[in-house]
C-alpha positions in Angstrom: 221.2 98.1 33.0 224.4 97.7 31.0 225.4 100.0 28.2 224.6 97.5 25.5 221.0 96.8 26.6 220.4 100.5 27.2 221.5 101.2 23.6 219.2 98.5 22.2 216.3 99.9 24.2 217.0 103.4 23.0 217.2 102.2 19.4 214.0 100.3 19.7 212.2 103.4 21.2 213.5 105.7 18.4 212.5 103.1 15.7 209.0 102.9 17.1 208.7 106.7 17.3 209.9 107.6 13.8 206.8 106.5 11.9 204.6 108.4 14.4 206.7 111.6 13.8 206.2 111.3 10.1 202.5 110.7 10.4 202.0 113.7 12.7 202.4 116.2 9.9 202.3 119.9 10.9 201.5 119.3 14.6 204.4 116.8 14.9 206.8 119.0 13.0 206.6 121.6 15.8 208.0 119.1 18.2 211.8 119.3 18.4 212.1 115.5 18.0 209.9 115.5 14.9 211.9 118.5 13.6 215.1 116.5 13.8 213.3 113.7 11.9 212.4 116.2 9.2 216.1 117.1 8.8 217.1 113.5 8.8 214.5 112.7 6.1 215.6 115.7 4.1 219.2 114.4 4.3 218.2 110.8 3.5 216.1 111.8 0.5 218.8 114.1 -1.0 216.9 117.4 -0.5 220.1 118.8 1.0 221.9 118.3 -2.3 220.2 121.4 -3.7 218.8 123.1 -0.5 220.2 124.3 2.7 218.2 125.4 5.8 219.8 128.9 5.9 221.2 129.7 2.5 220.4 129.4 -1.2 222.3 126.7 -3.1 221.0 125.3 -6.4 217.5 125.8 -4.8 216.2 128.3 -2.3 217.0 128.0 1.4 214.3 126.1 3.3 213.8 129.1 5.6 213.0 131.2 2.5 210.5 128.6 1.4 208.9 128.6 4.8 208.7 132.4 4.9 207.1 132.6 1.5 204.4 130.0 2.2 203.8 130.1 5.9 200.8 132.4 5.7 199.2 130.3 2.9 196.2 128.4 4.4 197.0 125.2 2.6 200.8 125.6 2.8 201.6 122.1 3.9 199.5 120.4 1.2 200.8 122.8 -1.4 204.5 122.2 -0.5 204.0 118.5 -0.3 202.6 118.5 -3.8 205.6 120.6 -5.0 208.0 118.3 -3.3 206.5 115.2 -4.9 205.7 116.5 -8.4 208.5 119.1 -8.8 208.1 122.6 -10.2 209.8 125.2 -12.3 209.9 129.0 -12.5 208.9 129.7 -8.9 212.5 130.3 -7.6 214.4 130.9 -10.8 215.5 129.0 -13.9 216.6 125.8 -12.2 213.6 123.4 -12.1 213.0 121.2 -9.0 212.6 117.6 -10.2 209.8 115.4 -9.0 210.7 113.3 -6.0 208.9 110.1 -6.8 210.8 108.1 -4.2 208.8 109.9 -1.5 205.5 108.6 -0.2 202.7 111.2 0.3 203.3 110.9 4.0 207.0 111.6 3.7 206.3 114.6 1.5 203.8 116.0 4.0 206.2 115.4 6.9 208.9 117.3 5.0 206.5 120.1 4.1 205.4 120.4 7.8 209.0 120.5 9.0 210.0 123.1 6.4 207.2 125.3 7.6 208.6 125.3 11.1 211.8 126.9 9.9 210.4 130.4 9.2 
């Protein structure tokens, strides 16, 4: 197989796997491939403009978020709601705006990925 056809095959495989990784939620977020998809989605949807995985920026670090909510029974649904609808006062004076560009599935995938960072 030449390099060009191998690259096309790899791209097609990744494109087919990506929606499955998002749909997998918490179970898929524990998979390293899905974890990378969570980071990619966070970067694409501008989450990383205010958040970092390891340190506080304008918003809390995503590890701090995971640590705070990991023991909560409905943590993924709770965080998905906060991601989509925004919130204020939980982490300081800077409110988190609503992320209306995210589908409920994308918000759930992000929340599941964040919870793996604890």
